[in-house]
C-alpha positions as semicolon CSV with decimal commas, in nm:
position;residue;x (nm);y (nm);z (nm)
1;M;7,153;-1,203;3,338
2;R;7,372;-1,481;3,652
3;L;7,224;-1,678;3,961
4;G;7,217;-1,457;4,269
5;T;7,236;-1,123;4,037
6;P;6,998;-0,920;4,298
7;L;6,683;-0,782;4,011
8;P;6,665;-0,438;3,906
9;A;6,400;-0,226;4,158
10;A;6,103;-0,170;3,893
11;L;6,174;-0,533;3,798
12;T;6,152;-0,642;4,141
13;A;5,820;-0,397;4,226
14;A;5,676;-0,573;3,928
15;A;5,670;-0,964;4,052
16;L;5,551;-0,842;4,357
17;T;5,256;-0,697;4,181
18;V;5,205;-0,982;3,987
19;L;5,249;-1,196;4,270
20;A;5,002;-0,956;4,445
21;G;4,683;-1,030;4,214
22;A;4,730;-1,457;4,182
23;V;4,657;-1,431;4,518
24;P;4,267;-1,357;4,603
25;A;4,147;-1,121;4,942
26;A;4,011;-1,312;5,176
27;A;3,634;-1,293;5,139
28;E;3,403;-1,132;5,318
29;P;3,253;-1,424;5,570
30;G;2,899;-1,401;5,493
31;P;2,544;-1,436;5,714
32;R;2,564;-1,795;5,907
33;A;2,254;-1,957;5,875
34;A;2,104;-2,000;6,260
35;A;2,243;-2,310;6,415
36;P;1,941;-2,602;6,432
37;P;1,838;-2,655;6,804
38;A;1,963;-2,922;7,007
39;S;1,801;-3,267;7,124
40;V;1,827;-3,252;7,486
41;S;1,742;-3,616;7,557
42;H;1,650;-3,758;7,988
43;C;1,518;-4,104;8,063
44;A;1,445;-4,232;8,373
45;P;1,547;-4,623;8,534
46;A;1,291;-4,861;8,436
47;A;1,090;-4,990;8,642
48;P;0,764;-5,227;8,654
49;L;0,465;-5,216;8,437
50;A;0,209;-5,065;8,726
51;Q;-0,121;-5,265;8,553
52;R;-0,514;-5,239;8,699
53;G;-0,611;-5,448;8,940
54;V;-0,215;-5,654;9,024
55;E;-0,149;-5,630;9,378
56;R;0,255;-5,707;9,251
57;P;0,319;-5,549;8,938
58;A;0,469;-5,831;8,709
59;G;0,590;-5,828;8,367
60;P;0,896;-5,643;8,178
61;A;1,057;-5,313;8,390
62;V;0,924;-5,006;8,192
63;G;1,149;-4,703;8,029
64;V;1,073;-4,361;8,030
65;C;1,239;-4,114;7,813
66;V;1,155;-3,780;7,712
67;T;1,421;-3,561;7,472
68;V;1,346;-3,120;7,357
69;T;1,423;-3,015;7,007
70;G;1,396;-2,737;7,010
71;A;0,973;-2,652;7,045
72;S;0,874;-2,954;7,046
73;M;0,888;-3,292;7,263
74;T;0,904;-3,652;7,225
75;V;0,796;-3,833;7,521
76;T;0,877;-4,269;7,430
77;A;0,878;-4,633;7,570
78;A;1,101;-4,944;7,624
79;A;1,095;-5,272;7,765
80;D;1,336;-5,422;7,878
81;C;1,214;-5,690;7,687
82;A;1,232;-5,850;7,283
83;C;0,857;-5,671;7,321
84;S;0,777;-5,358;7,152
85;V;0,582;-5,070;7,328
86;S;0,259;-4,816;7,277
87;G;0,110;-4,605;7,331
88;T;-0,018;-4,206;7,544
89;W;0,116;-3,982;7,779
90;T;0,020;-3,590;8,007
91;A;0,252;-3,370;8,149
92;R;0,185;-3,224;8,429
93;R;0,398;-2,920;8,539
94;G;0,457;-2,788;8,870
95;E;0,016;-2,735;8,909
96;E;-0,026;-2,747;8,549
97;D;-0,253;-3,026;8,407
98;G;-0,246;-3,108;8,133
99;A;0,066;-2,962;8,010
100;A;0,188;-3,163;7,763
101;S;0,000;-3,523;7,605
102;G;0,079;-3,707;7,324
103;T;0,113;-4,017;7,132
104;L;0,447;-4,246;7,277
105;G;0,712;-4,193;6,958
106;T;0,504;-3,831;6,828
107;R;0,671;-3,491;6,848
108;A;0,412;-3,258;7,082
109;D;0,415;-2,915;7,152
110;Y;0,767;-2,770;7,417
111;P;0,517;-2,605;7,723
112;G;0,883;-2,513;7,810
113;P;1,050;-2,541;8,150
114;G;0,966;-2,645;8,411
115;T;0,964;-2,976;8,615
116;Y;0,749;-3,203;8,447
117;A;0,557;-3,601;8,597
118;I;0,446;-3,807;8,308
119;T;0,252;-4,048;8,314
120;A;0,216;-4,312;8,033
121;A;-0,043;-4,517;7,896
122;V;0,056;-4,815;7,724
123;A;0,023;-5,168;7,575
124;V;0,312;-5,387;7,605
125;S;0,375;-5,677;7,286
126;G;0,590;-5,947;7,144
127;T;0,701;-6,243;7,198
128;D;0,937;-6,259;7,467
129;R;0,840;-6,655;7,640
130;T;0,994;-6,499;7,925
131;A;0,739;-6,246;7,968
132;R;0,328;-6,268;7,992
133;L;0,270;-6,102;7,718
134;P;0,046;-5,925;7,602
135;L;-0,004;-5,674;7,947
136;S;-0,106;-5,272;7,930
137;G;-0,050;-5,076;8,221
138;T;0,173;-4,730;8,356
139;A;0,463;-4,624;8,335
140;T;0,559;-4,275;8,573
141;A;0,895;-4,109;8,525
142;T;0,937;-3,691;8,648
143;F;1,176;-3,450;8,488
144;T;1,334;-3,125;8,578
145;L;1,367;-2,966;8,173
146;T;1,533;-2,668;8,188
147;A;1,581;-2,595;7,737
148;P;1,417;-2,304;7,699
149;K;1,160;-2,277;7,443
150;P;1,222;-2,100;7,136
151;A;1,038;-1,832;6,963
152;P;0,830;-1,930;6,690
153;S;0,933;-1,908;6,311
154;H;0,619;-1,943;6,141
155;T;0,248;-1,831;6,360
156;I;-0,109;-1,961;6,227
157;E;-0,424;-1,741;6,301
158;V;-0,841;-1,843;6,167
159;A;-1,064;-1,611;6,117
160;P;-1,392;-1,563;6,222
161;P;-1,287;-1,827;6,543
162;A;-1,665;-1,985;6,542
163;A;-1,777;-2,304;6,532
164;L;-1,891;-2,612;6,233
165;A;-2,208;-2,694;6,284
166;P;-2,377;-3,040;6,165
167;G;-2,579;-2,977;5,837
168;R;-2,408;-2,656;5,718
169;T;-2,066;-2,537;5,531
170;T;-1,827;-2,242;5,706
171;T;-1,645;-2,044;5,481
172;L;-1,214;-1,982;5,726
173;T;-0,963;-1,813;5,680
174;Y;-0,678;-1,880;5,785
175;T;-0,351;-1,687;5,756
176;V;0,037;-1,795;5,755
177;K;0,284;-1,589;5,888
178;R;0,706;-1,645;5,911
179;T;0,845;-1,423;6,203
180;S;1,166;-1,523;6,150
181;D;1,465;-1,450;5,860
182;D;1,560;-1,771;5,876
183;G;1,451;-2,025;5,624
184;D;1,300;-1,959;5,287
185;G;0,966;-1,931;5,206
186;S;0,869;-2,201;5,159
187;A;0,550;-2,451;5,365
188;R;0,356;-2,652;5,333
189;F;-0,028;-2,626;5,444
190;G;-0,225;-2,884;5,594
191;L;-0,578;-2,901;5,684
192;I;-0,759;-3,272;5,846
193;G;-1,096;-3,316;5,988
194;E;-1,246;-3,666;6,054
195;P;-1,212;-3,901;5,833
196;G;-1,519;-4,115;5,850
197;T;-1,769;-3,857;5,942
198;G;-1,841;-3,695;5,564
199;I;-1,653;-3,413;5,608
200;E;-1,514;-3,189;5,306
201;L;-1,222;-2,971;5,240
202;A;-1,255;-2,774;4,983
203;S;-1,065;-2,418;4,769
204;T;-1,016;-2,260;4,520
205;D;-0,677;-2,143;4,636
206;V;-0,427;-2,245;4,313
207;R;-0,189;-2,383;4,618
208;C;-0,436;-2,683;4,758
209;V;-0,539;-2,932;4,655
210;N;-0,701;-3,254;4,773
211;P;-0,460;-3,517;4,897
212;L;-0,457;-3,855;4,657
213;T;-0,505;-4,202;4,781
214;G;-0,485;-4,523;4,649
215;R;-0,235;-4,629;4,340
216;Y;-0,229;-4,467;4,031
217;P;-0,381;-4,474;3,885
218;A;-0,660;-4,409;4,093
219;T;-0,757;-4,064;4,078
220;T;-0,980;-4,128;4,345
221;R;-0,872;-3,815;4,627
222;S;-0,875;-3,710;5,054
223;A;-1,165;-3,515;5,076
224;H;-1,153;-3,478;5,422
225;A;-0,861;-3,341;5,359
226;L;-0,678;-3,057;5,237
227;D;-0,275;-2,978;5,101
228;C;-0,147;-2,639;5,052
229;A;0,230;-2,554;4,944
230;L;0,270;-2,142;5,025
231;T;0,634;-2,062;4,872
232;D;0,639;-1,656;4,921
233;L;0,657;-1,627;5,266
234;Q;0,862;-1,339;5,429
235;P;0,807;-1,251;5,731
236;G;0,582;-0,945;5,679
237;R;0,413;-1,078;5,425
238;P;0,203;-1,303;5,531
239;A;-0,013;-1,621;5,364
240;S;-0,435;-1,651;5,310
241;V;-0,615;-1,955;5,250
242;T;-1,022;-1,923;5,213
243;V;-1,146;-2,271;5,291
244;H;-1,486;-2,398;5,303
245;V;-1,597;-2,700;5,542
246;T;-1,950;-2,873;5,464
247;L;-1,976;-3,107;5,710
248;P;-2,303;-3,395;5,716
249;P;-2,622;-3,327;5,877
250;D;-2,629;-3,517;6,236
251;T;-2,236;-3,521;6,202
252;C;-2,006;-3,285;6,359
253;S;-1,595;-3,337;6,335
254;T;-1,313;-3,118;6,425
255;V;-1,090;-2,966;6,227
256;V;-0,666;-2,929;6,294
257;S;-0,455;-2,787;6,122
258;K;-0,053;-2,804;6,060
259;L;0,236;-2,619;5,894
260;G;0,595;-2,809;5,817
261;Y;0,881;-2,616;5,694
262;W;1,230;-2,649;5,628
263;T;1,498;-2,523;5,869
264;P;1,825;-2,407;5,822
265;K;2,021;-2,766;5,821
266;G;2,295;-2,732;5,505
267;Q;2,224;-2,963;5,271
268;Q;2,109;-3,211;5,560
269;V;1,766;-3,269;5,620
270;A;1,585;-3,113;5,904
271;G;1,250;-2,963;5,911
272;A;1,050;-2,855;6,152
273;M;0,617;-2,949;6,231
274;L;0,366;-2,648;6,408
275;N;0,071;-2,693;6,559
276;G;-0,226;-2,472;6,439
277;P;-0,569;-2,383;6,549
278;T;-0,818;-2,648;6,600
279;V;-1,187;-2,562;6,486
280;K;-1,439;-2,738;6,659
281;C;-1,799;-2,854;6,612
282;A;-2,139;-2,726;6,801
């Protein structure tokens, strides 16, 4: 067959069929993971630290920032010197005292939109020759936060709601539920009492263990803490963990609970932490 000679109709149809089979059809788009919550930061101008008993505040200026990420908020403070700033903070939302609180630089629960008056009790330390350090005082700032508070992806409940009692063993049953379709069924559930009080947390659940302390080959475990690996959490399929809490005579301690879990963000390291109920001592 010479070049330029038209192909027979049957051959042309066959060639088109082969070419069409060589090109894969467009795949149907699969379900997309929900985008992780974006972080929104607000900062107030730095101002001289208010110090108790000092008429005119002296020393470095301290600025306060707040970052909202999903259901959590982080308050930080920084000074205009070669120094470090640490401390705690409390927030008032409108007429609501104690709307939120925490330690500077760590996550706390975000109550939702509103105008927050934040008061930070800070300590400034370092070796800056231009400032008289260390010193402590109060830094304040007001922020209007508009980010919505997302619906919780997990919940933690405890029963019975009775308080702990010195010299007794109290049995508590925690129920962890996953309410969101995002993510997967794995989560790390943790309980911790106050160190040094002699409180003991124990469970016969094979998913739970008292964590190791010290360097290998040390085998000492923290009796005041319990770590449970949950792998089968699904909406409609909660997990229950039974814990036995023993307090020595004449000693009190609270028990706090937390849940850590992955959030969908491809292969990036992303996760979240949820505060559970705190069981108090009578």
